[in-house]
C-alpha positions as CSV (number, residue, x, y, z in Angstrom):
1,M,0.0,0.0,0.0
2,S,1.3,3.4,-0.8
3,E,1.9,6.1,1.8
4,S,-1.1,8.0,0.5
5,A,-3.5,5.1,0.5
6,K,-6.3,5.3,3.1
7,S,-7.2,2.7,5.7
8,G,-9.9,2.3,8.3
9,F,-13.7,2.0,8.5
10,E,-15.4,5.1,7.1
11,L,-18.7,3.7,5.9
12,G,-21.6,5.6,7.3
13,R,-24.4,3.1,8.2
14,E,-27.2,5.6,8.6
15,A,-28.1,5.4,4.9
16,Y,-28.4,1.6,5.0
17,D,-31.0,-0.8,6.5
18,E,-28.7,-3.6,5.5
19,V,-25.2,-3.4,4.2
20,G,-22.3,-5.9,3.5
21,F,-18.9,-5.7,1.9
22,V,-16.2,-8.3,1.0
23,L,-12.6,-7.2,0.9
24,V,-10.2,-9.5,-0.9
25,Q,-6.5,-9.0,-0.6
26,G,-5.6,-9.1,-4.2
27,D,-5.6,-7.3,-7.5
28,V,-9.1,-6.3,-8.8
29,Q,-8.5,-7.9,-12.2
30,K,-7.5,-11.3,-10.7
31,V,-10.4,-11.2,-8.2
32,S,-12.9,-10.2,-10.8
33,E,-11.8,-13.0,-13.2
34,H,-12.1,-15.6,-10.5
35,L,-15.5,-14.3,-9.4
36,A,-16.6,-14.4,-13.1
37,G,-15.5,-18.0,-13.3
38,I,-17.6,-18.9,-10.2
39,R,-20.6,-17.2,-11.8
40,Q,-19.9,-18.6,-15.3
41,T,-19.8,-15.2,-16.9
42,R,-17.2,-12.7,-18.2
43,V,-15.7,-9.6,-16.6
44,R,-16.6,-6.1,-18.0
45,P,-13.4,-4.2,-17.2
46,D,-12.9,-0.5,-16.5
47,V,-16.6,0.4,-16.2
48,Y,-16.1,3.7,-14.3
49,G,-18.1,6.4,-16.2
50,R,-20.0,3.8,-18.2
51,Q,-23.6,2.6,-17.9
52,I,-24.3,-0.6,-15.9
53,K,-27.4,-2.7,-16.3
54,G,-28.5,-5.7,-14.3
55,D,-27.8,-6.9,-10.8
56,G,-24.2,-8.2,-11.1
57,I,-21.3,-7.5,-8.8
58,L,-19.2,-4.3,-9.0
59,L,-15.6,-4.7,-7.8
60,F,-13.2,-1.8,-7.1
61,Q,-9.7,-1.4,-5.8
62,P,-8.9,2.0,-4.2
63,R,-5.7,3.6,-5.5
64,G,-2.7,2.3,-3.6
65,S,-4.6,-0.3,-1.7
66,R,-3.9,-4.1,-1.7
67,W,-7.6,-4.8,-1.3
68,T,-10.4,-5.4,-3.8
69,V,-13.9,-4.5,-2.5
70,F,-17.4,-5.5,-3.5
71,G,-20.9,-5.3,-2.0
72,Y,-22.3,-8.6,-0.6
73,F,-25.5,-8.2,1.3
74,T,-26.5,-11.8,2.1
75,G,-25.2,-12.1,5.6
76,E,-23.8,-15.5,4.7
77,D,-20.1,-16.2,4.5
78,Q,-19.8,-19.0,1.9
79,L,-18.4,-16.7,-0.8
80,P,-15.8,-14.9,1.3
81,R,-14.6,-18.2,2.7
82,R,-14.5,-19.7,-0.8
83,L,-12.6,-16.8,-2.3
84,S,-10.1,-17.0,0.6
85,E,-9.5,-20.7,0.0
86,E,-9.4,-20.7,-3.8
87,L,-7.2,-17.5,-4.2
88,S,-5.0,-18.5,-1.2
89,T,-5.4,-15.1,0.3
90,T,-7.0,-13.1,3.2
91,V,-10.6,-12.0,2.9
92,L,-12.5,-9.7,5.2
93,Y,-16.3,-9.7,5.5
94,Y,-18.3,-6.8,7.0
95,Y,-22.1,-7.0,7.5
96,H,-24.6,-4.8,9.3
97,E,-28.3,-5.2,9.7
98,D,-30.2,-2.3,11.1
99,T,-33.3,-4.3,11.9
100,S,-31.6,-6.6,14.3
101,G,-29.1,-3.9,15.4
102,W,-26.1,-6.3,14.9
103,T,-22.7,-5.8,13.2
104,Y,-20.5,-8.6,12.0
105,F,-16.8,-8.5,11.0
106,S,-14.7,-11.6,10.2
107,E,-11.4,-12.5,8.6
108,Y,-10.6,-15.6,6.6
109,A,-7.2,-16.9,5.7
110,Q,-6.7,-19.8,3.2
111,G,-10.4,-20.6,3.6
112,K,-10.4,-20.8,7.4
113,K,-12.1,-18.2,9.7
114,V,-9.3,-16.8,11.9
115,E,-11.1,-14.0,13.6
116,T,-14.7,-12.8,14.4
117,F,-15.9,-9.6,16.0
118,T,-19.6,-9.1,16.3
119,F,-21.8,-6.9,18.4
120,G,-25.3,-5.6,18.8
121,I,-28.4,-5.3,20.9
122,D,-28.4,-7.7,23.9
123,Y,-31.6,-9.8,23.5
124,S,-30.7,-12.3,26.2
125,E,-33.2,-11.1,28.9
126,E,-36.0,-10.8,26.4
127,F,-35.4,-14.0,24.4
128,G,-33.0,-15.9,26.6
129,E,-35.2,-19.1,26.9
130,F,-35.3,-19.3,23.0
131,I,-31.5,-19.0,22.5
132,G,-30.1,-22.4,21.4
133,E,-26.6,-23.8,21.4
134,D,-25.9,-23.0,17.8
135,D,-27.5,-19.6,17.4
136,G,-24.1,-17.8,17.3
137,Q,-24.5,-16.3,20.7
138,T,-22.8,-19.1,22.6
139,S,-20.2,-20.2,20.1
140,D,-18.6,-19.3,16.8
141,E,-19.1,-22.3,14.5
142,G,-19.0,-24.6,17.5
143,K,-15.9,-23.0,19.0
144,P,-16.3,-21.0,22.3
145,W,-15.9,-17.2,22.2
146,D,-12.8,-15.7,23.7
147,H,-15.0,-12.9,25.0
148,N,-18.8,-12.8,25.4
149,L,-19.4,-9.4,27.0
150,K,-22.5,-7.5,27.9
151,A,-22.4,-3.8,28.6
152,G,-24.6,-0.8,28.0
153,G,-27.4,-2.9,26.5
154,Q,-25.0,-4.5,24.0
155,Q,-23.6,-8.0,23.6
156,I,-20.0,-8.1,22.3
157,L,-18.5,-11.3,20.9
158,F,-14.9,-12.0,19.9
159,R,-12.9,-15.0,18.9
160,S,-9.4,-15.2,17.3
161,T,-6.9,-17.8,16.4
162,K,-4.3,-15.1,15.8
163,R,-4.1,-13.0,19.0
164,Q,-5.5,-12.2,22.4
165,V,-7.3,-8.9,22.9
166,P,-8.0,-7.2,26.3
167,E,-11.7,-7.0,27.3
168,Q,-11.6,-3.2,27.7
169,Q,-10.5,-2.8,24.1
170,L,-13.5,-4.6,22.8
171,L,-16.0,-2.4,24.8
172,Q,-15.1,0.5,22.4
173,T,-16.9,-1.3,19.6
174,E,-16.7,1.3,16.8
175,A,-13.0,2.2,17.6
176,F,-12.1,-1.5,17.6
177,L,-13.9,-2.1,14.3
178,N,-12.0,0.9,12.8
179,Q,-8.8,-0.5,14.2
180,G,-9.5,-3.8,12.6
181,F,-9.4,-2.2,9.2
182,E,-6.4,0.0,9.9
183,E,-4.3,-2.9,11.2
184,R,-4.9,-4.7,8.0
185,A,-4.3,-1.6,5.9
186,A,-7.8,-2.0,4.4
187,W,-10.2,0.8,3.7
188,L,-14.0,0.6,3.6
189,P,-14.8,4.1,2.2
190,P,-17.7,6.3,2.9
191,A,-20.8,5.8,0.6
192,E,-19.9,8.8,-1.6
193,C,-16.6,7.1,-2.5
194,I,-18.2,3.8,-3.6
195,P,-19.1,3.6,-7.3
196,N,-22.7,3.2,-8.2
197,T,-23.8,-0.3,-9.0
198,S,-26.6,0.7,-11.4
199,G,-26.9,3.4,-14.0
200,K,-23.8,5.4,-14.7
201,C,-20.9,3.9,-12.7
202,E,-19.3,6.8,-10.8
203,A,-18.6,7.9,-7.2
204,K,-19.5,11.4,-6.1
205,G,-16.6,11.7,-3.8
206,L,-13.9,9.9,-5.8
207,G,-13.0,10.2,-9.5
208,P,-11.6,7.5,-11.8
209,E,-8.1,8.5,-10.7
210,G,-9.0,7.3,-7.2
211,F,-9.1,3.6,-8.3
212,E,-6.7,1.0,-9.5
213,G,-9.6,-0.4,-11.3
214,V,-13.4,-0.7,-11.3
215,H,-14.8,-3.9,-12.9
216,Y,-18.2,-5.4,-13.3
217,V,-19.1,-9.1,-13.2
218,P,-22.7,-9.6,-14.5
219,N,-25.0,-12.4,-13.8
220,R,-25.1,-15.3,-16.2
């Protein structure tokens, strides 16, 4: 990453009811071609400033960044995990759902989940009797959480195979989320710096010079 490349979490969530992004450590052309292979279609390269039709996937790599970014709103991690394994790289997945009030952030390396940080409204008192063993509140894919905290009406969950994190650090949820992006030299930009996925492909806050590339992978 160049000295001028940005990092951190800058995505404003107030404009979204549901939002998710995958960040793949790799060149946008390589990632786009692999994703096109999975979807059995072809890449439309360099679409910034051009019209986009359909509901395919738009991938962009900010200038100077090692990461390729694309929207992924399913809340499921099969694709991030698969890309990590098949490209032998690191993949980050961020997802937020306003309805439930929960935020999810995970890292995959070589197809394995190596870290999870998730937090949101604490429903344990209201729905405690309905919470089962595999609902994600008691374990992370069957593995116990390193931390399962409750503070200020929130529940905060963390597990990592890479490191140990002090409890107090996790309580500052937004700061810890931002730190997670900064430590990985990854940038999830504000909405105005993310290219449109329909109509004319452009970003109000970032011109074409702000990207290594912006590619489109249509549906079959």
